C-alpha positions as CSV (number, residue, x, y, z in Angstrom):
1,M,0.0,0.4,0.0
2,S,1.2,3.5,-0.8
3,K,2.1,5.9,1.7
4,I,0.0,8.9,2.1
5,V,0.2,12.3,3.8
6,E,-1.6,15.0,4.5
7,C,-0.4,18.9,4.7
8,V,-2.6,21.7,5.7
9,P,-0.5,24.7,5.0
10,N,-2.1,28.6,5.9
11,I,-1.0,31.5,4.1
12,S,-1.5,35.2,5.0
13,E,-3.6,35.9,2.3
14,G,-7.7,35.4,1.5
15,R,-7.8,38.3,-0.6
16,N,-5.9,38.5,-3.5
17,S,-6.9,35.6,-6.1
18,Q,-3.7,36.0,-8.0
19,V,-1.8,35.5,-5.1
20,I,-3.2,32.9,-4.1
21,E,-3.5,30.7,-7.4
22,A,0.4,31.4,-7.8
23,V,0.7,29.3,-4.6
24,L,-1.8,27.0,-5.5
25,N,0.0,26.0,-8.7
26,E,3.1,25.4,-6.9
27,V,1.1,22.3,-5.4
28,R,-0.4,21.7,-8.4
29,D,3.1,21.4,-10.3
30,T,4.1,19.0,-8.1
31,K,4.4,15.3,-9.1
32,G,3.0,13.0,-6.4
33,V,0.3,15.3,-4.9
34,T,-3.2,16.1,-5.3
35,L,-4.5,19.6,-4.1
36,V,-7.9,18.6,-2.6
37,D,-9.0,21.9,-1.0
38,C,-9.0,25.4,-0.9
39,S,-10.7,28.2,1.3
40,S,-10.3,31.8,1.2
41,D,-11.7,34.2,4.0
42,A,-11.2,37.8,3.5
43,S,-12.0,38.9,6.8
44,H,-9.2,36.9,8.2
45,N,-7.3,37.3,5.2
46,R,-6.0,33.8,5.5
47,T,-6.2,30.9,3.1
48,V,-5.9,27.0,4.3
49,I,-4.6,24.7,1.5
50,T,-4.8,21.1,1.6
51,F,-3.4,18.5,0.1
52,F,-2.4,14.9,-0.2
53,G,0.8,13.0,-1.4
54,S,3.9,10.5,-1.4
55,P,6.0,11.7,1.8
56,E,8.6,13.0,-0.8
57,G,5.5,14.9,-2.9
58,V,4.7,16.6,0.0
59,S,7.4,17.4,1.3
60,E,8.4,19.2,-2.3
61,A,4.9,21.1,-2.5
62,A,5.4,22.4,0.6
63,V,9.0,23.5,0.3
64,R,7.4,25.5,-3.1
65,L,4.5,26.7,-1.7
66,A,6.7,28.4,1.6
67,K,8.9,29.9,-1.2
68,K,6.5,31.3,-3.4
69,A,4.4,32.6,-0.1
70,V,7.5,34.3,0.8
71,E,8.0,35.7,-2.4
72,L,5.0,37.3,-3.0
73,I,3.4,38.4,0.3
74,D,4.3,41.0,2.6
75,L,3.3,41.4,5.9
76,N,4.3,44.7,6.8
77,K,1.1,45.7,4.4
78,H,-1.2,42.6,5.8
79,E,-4.4,43.0,7.9
80,G,-6.8,40.3,9.0
81,E,-8.6,39.3,12.0
82,H,-6.7,36.0,12.3
83,P,-3.5,36.0,14.3
84,R,-0.4,35.4,11.8
85,M,3.4,35.7,12.1
86,G,4.3,34.4,8.5
87,A,3.7,34.8,5.0
88,V,3.0,31.1,5.4
89,D,2.0,31.0,8.5
90,V,1.6,27.1,9.4
91,I,2.8,24.1,7.6
92,P,1.5,21.1,9.4
93,F,1.7,17.2,8.6
94,I,-0.8,14.5,9.1
95,P,-0.2,10.9,8.7
96,I,-3.2,9.2,6.9
97,K,-2.1,5.5,5.1
98,E,0.8,3.3,6.0
99,V,2.8,6.5,7.7
100,T,3.3,6.7,11.4
101,M,3.4,10.1,13.4
102,E,7.0,9.5,13.7
103,E,7.9,9.7,10.1
104,C,5.8,12.8,9.9
105,V,8.0,14.5,12.9
106,E,10.8,13.2,10.6
107,L,9.3,14.7,7.1
108,S,8.6,18.0,9.4
109,K,11.9,18.4,10.4
110,S,13.7,17.7,6.9
111,V,11.0,20.4,5.4
112,A,12.0,22.6,8.0
113,K,15.5,22.7,7.1
114,R,14.8,23.3,3.4
115,V,12.3,26.0,4.1
116,W,15.2,28.2,6.0
117,E,17.7,27.5,3.4
118,E,15.3,27.9,0.3
119,A,13.0,30.3,1.3
120,K,14.7,32.2,4.0
121,L,12.1,31.9,6.5
122,P,12.9,31.1,10.2
123,V,11.5,28.1,11.4
124,F,9.8,26.6,14.6
125,L,9.0,22.9,15.1
126,Y,5.4,22.6,16.9
127,E,3.0,20.3,18.3
128,E,4.7,16.4,17.8
129,S,7.7,18.0,16.4
130,A,8.5,20.4,19.0
131,S,12.2,20.7,20.4
132,A,10.7,21.9,23.7
133,P,7.6,21.7,26.0
134,H,6.8,25.3,25.9
135,R,6.8,25.0,21.5
136,V,4.4,22.6,21.3
137,N,1.4,24.9,21.3
138,L,1.0,27.0,17.8
139,A,-1.0,29.9,19.6
140,A,2.0,30.6,22.4
141,I,4.6,30.6,19.5
142,R,2.4,33.0,17.6
143,K,1.9,35.2,20.7
144,G,3.1,38.7,19.4
145,Q,2.7,38.2,15.7
146,F,4.4,39.3,13.1
147,E,4.7,42.6,14.4
148,G,6.5,41.4,17.5
149,M,8.6,38.7,16.5
150,A,11.9,40.5,15.2
151,K,12.0,41.2,19.7
152,K,10.9,38.0,20.4
153,V,13.0,35.6,19.0
154,L,15.8,37.6,20.7
155,E,14.8,36.1,23.8
156,P,16.7,32.9,25.2
157,E,13.6,31.0,25.1
158,W,12.5,31.8,21.5
159,E,15.4,31.3,19.1
160,P,14.1,29.8,16.1
161,D,14.7,26.1,15.5
162,F,16.0,26.8,11.8
163,G,17.5,30.7,11.5
164,G,19.0,31.8,14.2
165,R,17.7,35.1,16.0
166,T,16.3,36.7,13.2
167,I,12.8,36.9,11.1
168,N,12.3,37.4,7.2
169,P,11.6,41.0,6.9
170,T,8.3,40.6,4.9
171,G,7.6,36.9,5.5
172,G,8.1,36.3,9.0
173,V,8.4,33.1,10.5
174,V,6.8,30.0,10.1
175,A,5.7,27.1,12.4
176,V,6.0,23.5,10.7
177,G,5.4,20.1,12.6
178,A,3.3,17.1,12.9
179,R,0.0,16.7,14.2
180,M,-3.6,14.8,14.7
181,P,-6.3,15.8,11.9
182,L,-7.7,19.3,13.0
183,V,-11.3,20.3,12.7
184,A,-11.2,24.5,12.1
185,F,-14.7,24.8,13.3
186,N,-16.1,28.5,13.6
187,I,-19.2,29.3,15.5
188,N,-21.1,32.8,13.7
189,L,-23.2,34.8,16.2
190,S,-26.3,37.3,15.9
191,T,-24.0,40.2,17.3
192,S,-21.5,42.6,16.1
193,D,-20.1,42.9,19.1
194,V,-16.9,40.9,19.1
195,E,-16.1,41.3,22.7
196,I,-19.0,38.9,23.5
197,A,-17.4,36.4,21.1
198,S,-14.3,36.7,22.8
199,K,-15.7,36.4,26.1
200,I,-17.5,32.7,24.9
201,A,-14.3,31.6,23.6
202,K,-12.2,32.4,26.7
203,I,-14.5,30.0,28.5
204,I,-14.5,27.0,26.2
205,R,-10.8,27.2,24.9
206,R,-8.3,24.9,27.1
207,I,-5.6,27.7,27.8
208,S,-8.3,29.1,30.1
209,G,-9.8,26.2,31.9
210,G,-12.1,25.0,29.2
211,F,-12.2,22.0,27.1
212,D,-9.9,20.1,26.4
213,C,-7.9,20.0,23.1
214,V,-9.9,23.6,22.3
215,K,-8.0,26.7,21.1
216,A,-10.5,29.5,20.5
217,L,-10.5,33.2,19.8
218,G,-13.4,35.9,18.9
219,V,-12.9,37.8,15.7
220,M,-15.3,40.1,13.9
221,L,-16.3,39.2,10.0
222,E,-16.4,42.6,8.7
223,D,-18.2,41.7,5.0
224,R,-21.0,40.4,7.1
225,N,-20.9,42.9,10.5
226,I,-21.1,39.6,12.6
227,A,-19.0,38.3,15.7
228,Q,-17.6,35.1,15.2
229,V,-16.0,32.4,17.6
230,S,-13.2,30.7,15.7
231,I,-12.0,27.2,17.1
232,N,-9.2,24.5,16.3
233,M,-10.4,21.3,17.6
234,T,-7.1,19.6,17.8
235,N,-8.6,16.3,18.9
236,F,-12.4,15.4,18.4
237,H,-12.3,12.0,19.8
238,K,-11.7,13.9,23.1
239,T,-14.3,16.8,22.8
240,P,-16.8,16.5,20.0
241,L,-17.8,19.3,18.1
242,Y,-21.3,19.6,19.2
243,R,-20.1,20.3,22.8
244,V,-18.7,22.9,22.0
245,L,-21.4,24.1,19.7
246,E,-24.0,23.6,22.5
247,V,-21.3,25.4,25.6
248,V,-21.5,28.2,22.7
249,R,-25.1,28.5,22.5
250,F,-25.7,28.6,26.1
251,E,-23.2,31.3,27.0
252,A,-24.5,33.5,23.8
253,A,-27.7,33.4,25.4
254,R,-26.6,35.3,28.3
255,Y,-26.1,38.3,26.3
256,G,-29.0,37.5,24.1
257,V,-27.6,36.5,21.6
258,H,-28.1,33.1,19.2
259,V,-26.1,31.3,17.0
260,V,-26.6,32.2,13.1
261,G,-24.5,29.4,11.6
262,T,-21.0,27.1,11.6
263,E,-18.4,26.9,9.2
264,I,-16.0,24.2,8.8
265,I,-12.9,25.4,7.0
266,G,-10.9,22.9,5.0
267,L,-11.3,19.3,5.2
268,T,-12.6,17.3,7.9
269,P,-12.7,13.7,9.2
270,M,-16.3,11.8,8.9
271,K,-16.2,10.5,12.0
272,A,-16.2,14.1,13.6
273,L,-19.7,15.0,11.5
274,V,-21.6,11.5,12.2
275,D,-20.7,12.4,16.1
276,C,-22.6,15.1,15.5
277,A,-25.5,13.5,13.6
278,E,-25.4,10.8,16.5
279,Y,-26.0,13.0,18.9
280,Y,-28.5,15.3,17.3
281,L,-30.5,12.7,15.8
282,Q,-30.8,10.9,19.6
283,I,-29.3,7.3,17.8
284,E,-29.5,4.3,20.0
285,K,-26.8,1.7,20.0
286,F,-25.2,3.4,16.4
287,D,-22.5,1.5,15.6
288,F,-20.3,3.7,13.6
289,D,-18.1,1.0,11.9
290,K,-21.0,-1.5,11.1
291,Q,-24.1,1.3,10.2
292,V,-21.9,3.8,7.8
293,I,-22.3,2.7,4.4
294,E,-19.0,4.4,3.3
295,N,-16.7,2.6,6.0
296,H,-17.5,-0.7,4.1
297,I,-16.4,1.0,0.5
298,L,-13.5,2.2,1.4
């Protein structure tokens, strides 16, 4: 059986279609890789790209993508709701088929080295690839964002793993690592008060005492004039989507606000959605492995 790795880089551009297409073309033109999804958000000014392929192909595509992003994106001119520290902000590798997490860690380290050497973009290793416990969490690495990163990398504990105590003057820095599948899950609220979304995000995120494996922040969707709780679910097995949604709905009611919709950004494991269907349909004695047709076909 062939080895398959997933890569989900995020670039700090969600508005300029020409730049986005130029970056995507680097993936499309790489042998052994299939581009499967691209999700751009103008308010966040960010694009999430997903591709699958052989370890060798995915590695090459990731480096080519990083080089093109650094060439075309200037963070000195970048504004958006989503926190960012690099032209390509994060490059995670996820084991999908016949690939171990350890192999993805080694892959991430080889890519990180090439990104520095070929794109001159300093790299922090994160998640399973982290070189120290305080570098596991992406939010901790990204704190200070692009504007504060030049000063941050001078601190003893925050020298990049590749690139020394410097940043790319227009491209910033990037986090590269290996992780389990993540669900980017956003909840939109019936209010333009972003403070309400921020308060709710603080309640549900792990770092503030909320749910395990949940990262969240409140953002404003300017094009829709509504506030959003933007969430990364790093392990939906431990904390399912429906549990977070119901708590957000409950907390929003305190402010006379309700949920107007939710979003899944990029790809998501089928099991994460089936868990929600099982919960809301109140299916009794449901067996995911036996009762889902696709499991038998695939």
